[in-house]
C-alpha positions as CSV (number, residue, x, y, z in Angstrom):
1,X,-7.9,23.0,6.5
2,X,-6.6,23.4,3.0
3,X,-6.2,27.2,3.3
4,X,-3.4,26.5,5.8
5,X,-1.5,24.5,3.3
6,X,1.8,26.2,2.5
7,X,3.2,24.2,-0.4
8,X,6.5,26.1,-0.6
9,X,7.1,25.2,3.1
10,X,6.3,21.6,2.5
11,X,8.5,21.4,-0.6
12,X,11.5,22.1,1.7
13,X,11.2,18.5,2.7
14,X,12.3,17.4,-0.8
15,X,15.7,15.7,-0.7
16,X,15.4,14.6,3.0
17,X,16.7,11.1,3.5
18,X,16.3,8.3,6.0
19,X,17.7,4.8,6.5
20,X,16.4,1.8,8.5
21,X,17.4,-1.8,8.8
22,X,15.7,-5.1,9.7
23,X,16.1,-8.9,9.3
24,X,13.8,-11.2,7.2
25,X,12.8,-13.9,9.7
26,X,11.1,-17.2,9.0
27,X,8.2,-16.3,11.3
28,X,7.6,-13.1,9.3
29,X,7.6,-15.0,6.0
30,X,5.1,-17.6,7.4
31,X,2.8,-14.9,8.7
32,X,2.9,-12.9,5.5
33,X,2.4,-16.0,3.3
34,X,-0.7,-16.9,5.4
35,X,-2.1,-13.4,5.0
36,X,-1.6,-13.3,1.2
37,X,-3.4,-16.7,0.8
38,X,-0.1,-18.4,-0.1
39,X,1.1,-21.9,0.9
40,X,2.6,-21.3,4.4
41,X,5.2,-24.0,4.3
42,X,8.2,-24.2,6.7
43,X,10.6,-21.5,5.5
44,X,14.3,-21.9,6.4
45,X,17.3,-19.7,5.9
46,X,17.8,-18.9,2.3
47,X,14.2,-19.5,1.2
48,X,12.5,-16.8,-0.8
49,X,10.2,-14.4,1.0
50,X,7.0,-12.9,-0.6
51,X,7.8,-10.2,-3.1
52,X,6.6,-7.3,-0.9
53,X,8.1,-8.5,2.4
54,X,10.0,-5.2,2.6
55,X,6.8,-3.4,3.4
56,X,6.8,-5.3,6.7
57,X,10.4,-4.4,7.6
58,X,11.8,-1.6,9.7
59,X,8.5,0.3,10.0
60,X,8.6,3.5,12.1
61,X,8.0,3.0,15.8
62,X,6.6,6.0,17.7
63,X,5.5,6.1,21.4
64,X,1.8,6.0,22.0
65,X,1.8,9.7,23.2
66,X,3.3,10.7,19.8
67,X,0.5,9.3,17.7
68,X,-2.0,11.5,15.9
69,X,-5.8,11.1,16.1
70,X,-5.7,8.8,13.0
71,X,-3.3,6.4,14.6
72,X,-0.3,7.5,12.5
73,X,2.8,9.1,14.1
74,X,2.3,12.9,14.4
75,X,3.1,14.9,11.3
76,X,6.6,16.1,10.6
77,X,9.9,14.4,10.9
78,X,10.9,12.6,7.7
79,X,7.6,13.1,5.9
80,X,6.4,16.7,5.5
81,X,3.7,17.9,8.0
82,X,0.9,18.1,5.5
83,X,-2.1,19.8,7.3
84,X,-4.7,17.6,5.6
85,X,-6.3,14.9,7.8
86,X,-6.8,12.0,5.3
87,X,-3.7,10.1,4.3
88,X,-3.8,7.3,1.8
89,X,-1.3,5.2,-0.1
90,X,-2.2,6.2,-3.7
91,X,0.1,3.9,-5.7
92,X,3.6,3.5,-6.8
93,X,6.1,1.4,-8.8
94,X,8.4,-1.5,-7.8
95,X,11.5,-2.7,-9.7
96,X,12.5,-6.2,-8.6
97,X,16.2,-6.9,-9.0
98,X,16.8,-9.7,-6.5
99,X,14.7,-11.8,-4.1
100,X,14.6,-11.1,-0.4
101,X,15.3,-14.3,1.5
102,X,15.0,-15.6,5.1
103,X,18.0,-14.5,7.1
104,X,18.7,-11.4,4.9
105,X,19.8,-8.2,6.6
106,X,17.8,-5.6,4.8
107,X,18.4,-1.8,4.6
108,X,15.9,0.6,3.3
109,X,17.3,4.0,2.1
110,X,14.5,6.6,1.5
111,X,14.4,10.0,0.0
112,X,11.5,12.5,-0.4
113,X,11.4,13.0,-4.2
114,X,8.6,15.5,-4.7
115,X,5.7,17.3,-3.0
116,X,3.0,18.7,-5.2
117,X,-0.4,20.3,-4.7
118,X,-3.5,19.5,-6.9
119,X,-7.2,20.1,-6.8
120,X,-9.7,17.3,-7.0
121,X,-13.4,16.9,-6.6
122,X,-13.0,16.8,-2.8
123,X,-10.7,19.9,-2.7
124,X,-7.0,20.2,-2.2
125,X,-4.8,17.1,-2.7
126,X,-1.2,17.0,-1.6
127,X,1.0,14.3,-3.2
128,X,4.2,13.2,-1.5
129,X,6.5,11.0,-3.6
130,X,9.1,8.9,-1.8
131,X,11.9,6.9,-3.4
132,X,13.1,3.8,-1.6
133,X,16.1,1.5,-2.3
134,X,16.0,-1.9,-0.6
135,X,19.4,-3.6,-0.3
136,X,20.8,-6.8,1.2
137,X,24.4,-8.2,1.4
138,X,24.1,-9.2,-2.2
139,X,23.3,-5.6,-3.4
140,X,20.1,-3.8,-4.5
141,X,17.0,-6.0,-4.3
142,X,14.2,-3.5,-5.0
143,X,13.8,0.1,-6.2
144,X,10.5,1.6,-5.3
145,X,8.5,4.8,-5.9
146,X,5.7,5.3,-3.3
147,X,3.0,7.9,-3.9
148,X,1.1,9.2,-0.7
149,X,-1.9,11.5,-1.0
150,X,-3.3,13.7,1.6
151,X,-6.8,15.3,1.4
152,X,-9.3,17.1,3.5
153,X,-12.4,15.6,5.1
154,X,-15.6,16.2,3.3
155,X,-18.2,17.4,5.8
156,X,-21.2,15.1,6.3
157,X,-24.1,16.1,4.1
158,X,-22.0,18.0,1.6
159,X,-20.8,15.1,-0.6
160,X,-22.0,15.3,-4.2
161,X,-23.8,12.3,-5.5
162,X,-21.7,10.5,-8.2
163,X,-22.7,8.1,-10.9
164,X,-22.3,4.4,-9.9
165,X,-19.0,3.0,-11.0
166,X,-19.1,0.5,-13.8
167,X,-17.8,-3.1,-13.5
168,X,-14.4,-3.7,-14.9
169,X,-13.5,-6.0,-17.9
170,X,-14.0,-9.8,-17.7
171,X,-10.8,-11.3,-16.4
172,X,-9.0,-14.3,-17.9
173,X,-7.9,-15.3,-14.5
174,X,-9.7,-14.6,-11.2
175,X,-9.5,-15.5,-7.5
176,X,-12.1,-14.5,-4.9
177,X,-11.6,-13.9,-1.2
178,X,-13.4,-12.3,1.7
179,X,-12.4,-8.8,2.8
180,X,-13.0,-9.4,6.5
181,X,-11.7,-7.5,9.5
182,X,-9.3,-10.3,10.5
183,X,-7.4,-10.1,7.2
184,X,-7.1,-6.3,7.6
185,X,-6.0,-6.7,11.2
186,X,-3.3,-9.3,10.3
187,X,-1.8,-7.0,7.6
188,X,-1.9,-4.0,10.0
189,X,0.0,-6.1,12.6
190,X,2.6,-7.3,10.0
191,X,3.3,-3.8,8.9
192,X,3.0,-2.1,12.3
193,X,0.4,0.1,10.8
194,X,-1.7,2.0,13.4
195,X,-3.9,3.8,10.9
196,X,-7.4,3.5,12.4
197,X,-9.2,3.4,9.1
198,X,-8.2,-0.3,8.8
199,X,-9.5,-1.6,12.2
200,X,-11.5,1.0,14.1
201,X,-15.1,0.9,12.7
202,X,-16.4,3.8,14.8
203,X,-13.5,6.0,13.8
204,X,-13.6,5.3,10.0
205,X,-17.4,5.6,9.8
206,X,-18.1,8.5,12.3
207,X,-15.0,10.6,11.9
208,X,-13.8,10.0,8.3
209,X,-17.2,9.2,6.9
210,X,-16.5,6.0,5.1
211,X,-19.1,3.1,5.0
212,X,-16.7,0.5,6.4
213,X,-13.1,-0.5,7.2
214,X,-10.7,0.3,4.4
215,X,-8.6,-2.4,2.7
216,X,-4.9,-1.4,2.7
217,X,-3.5,-0.2,-0.6
218,X,-0.2,-2.2,-0.2
219,X,-2.1,-5.3,0.7
220,X,-4.0,-5.1,-2.6
221,X,-0.7,-4.5,-4.4
222,X,0.9,-7.4,-2.7
223,X,-1.9,-9.8,-3.7
224,X,-1.7,-8.5,-7.3
225,X,2.0,-8.9,-7.7
226,X,2.0,-12.4,-6.3
227,X,-1.0,-13.3,-8.6
228,X,0.9,-12.0,-11.6
229,X,4.1,-13.9,-10.6
230,X,2.1,-17.2,-10.1
231,X,0.5,-16.9,-13.5
232,X,3.9,-16.3,-15.0
233,X,5.4,-19.5,-13.8
234,X,6.5,-18.2,-10.4
235,X,8.7,-15.5,-12.0
236,X,8.6,-12.1,-10.3
237,X,8.0,-9.2,-12.8
238,X,10.9,-6.9,-13.4
239,X,8.6,-3.9,-13.0
240,X,5.2,-3.6,-11.2
241,X,3.2,-0.3,-11.4
242,X,0.0,0.2,-9.5
243,X,-2.5,2.8,-8.4
244,X,-5.6,2.9,-6.3
245,X,-8.7,4.0,-8.2
246,X,-11.3,3.8,-5.4
247,X,-11.5,2.4,-1.8
248,X,-12.2,-1.3,-1.1
249,X,-14.2,-1.9,2.0
250,X,-14.6,-4.9,4.3
251,X,-17.7,-7.1,4.6
252,X,-17.9,-8.6,1.2
253,X,-16.0,-10.7,-1.3
254,X,-13.3,-9.1,-3.4
255,X,-11.5,-10.5,-6.5
256,X,-7.9,-10.6,-7.8
257,X,-8.0,-10.4,-11.6
258,X,-5.6,-10.8,-14.5
259,X,-5.4,-10.9,-18.3
260,X,-2.9,-13.0,-20.2
261,X,0.4,-11.5,-21.2
262,X,3.8,-12.9,-22.1
263,X,5.8,-9.7,-21.4
264,X,3.2,-7.5,-19.8
265,X,0.1,-8.3,-17.8
266,X,-2.8,-6.2,-16.6
267,X,-4.0,-7.1,-13.1
268,X,-6.6,-5.5,-10.8
269,X,-8.5,-5.9,-7.6
270,X,-12.3,-5.4,-7.7
271,X,-15.1,-5.2,-5.1
272,X,-18.1,-7.6,-4.9
273,X,-19.8,-5.7,-7.7
274,X,-16.8,-6.2,-10.0
275,X,-15.8,-2.5,-9.9
276,X,-11.9,-2.1,-10.0
277,X,-10.4,-0.7,-6.8
278,X,-6.7,-1.0,-7.8
279,X,-5.2,-1.3,-11.3
280,X,-1.7,-2.5,-12.0
281,X,0.7,-3.6,-14.7
282,X,3.3,-6.3,-14.3
283,X,6.2,-6.4,-16.9
284,X,8.9,-9.0,-17.5
């Protein structure tokens, strides 16, 4: 697959832009709070929404006959048509300038910032960087950099054995939850995410070769930024940078972890063995 990757062609997508708009509703805020293990409450106009509510807004809507075999819309359009089958949300950065609130009309302005090719242990890796600006009637609320990685499928039986990952550091603050299919389904529904790796066990194990359903990268990031804000007196960080370090699968407990920090806090998710799956830094 990777020998068909024409990076110069894909880089022609750099500079492409797209706009989309949506409204923050009370029902969306209730559903997202419930999914992020927050107090649900009874949100009304003007009440603060969770920090990453924008990931649930104005998501692309494609007809069923225009979906690819992985459940995503077919390649091309705004995002470059990278000819590598596995697509993952690798990480990114969020700058919080204002709080999204129930009743807000929200516009997301997006731009392809970069397309690069690297080589990893599994072969070719194509990284697509997208910049987003989230605005309301009050002005800019969030600036975001999103990193998407595409890679090839490793044929069954050809994977090289790797050393077991080591547990992460001992956290000063820790919460534990169950990574079950209902949690993953709820987040897929909230973000209108049809990617089959999050809900189709036959597909993710037999086609993509993973041992279980994969926990969404943005769901981990959402839990981490809310945990950091809670530990900082309910104050949203000014900057939040995160990156996935290995997949988190369903079927076992996972933890949300944090160290202390007045102006900067390390936060991370970890699997049931304590091995970090996403690492992040929140700064105030």
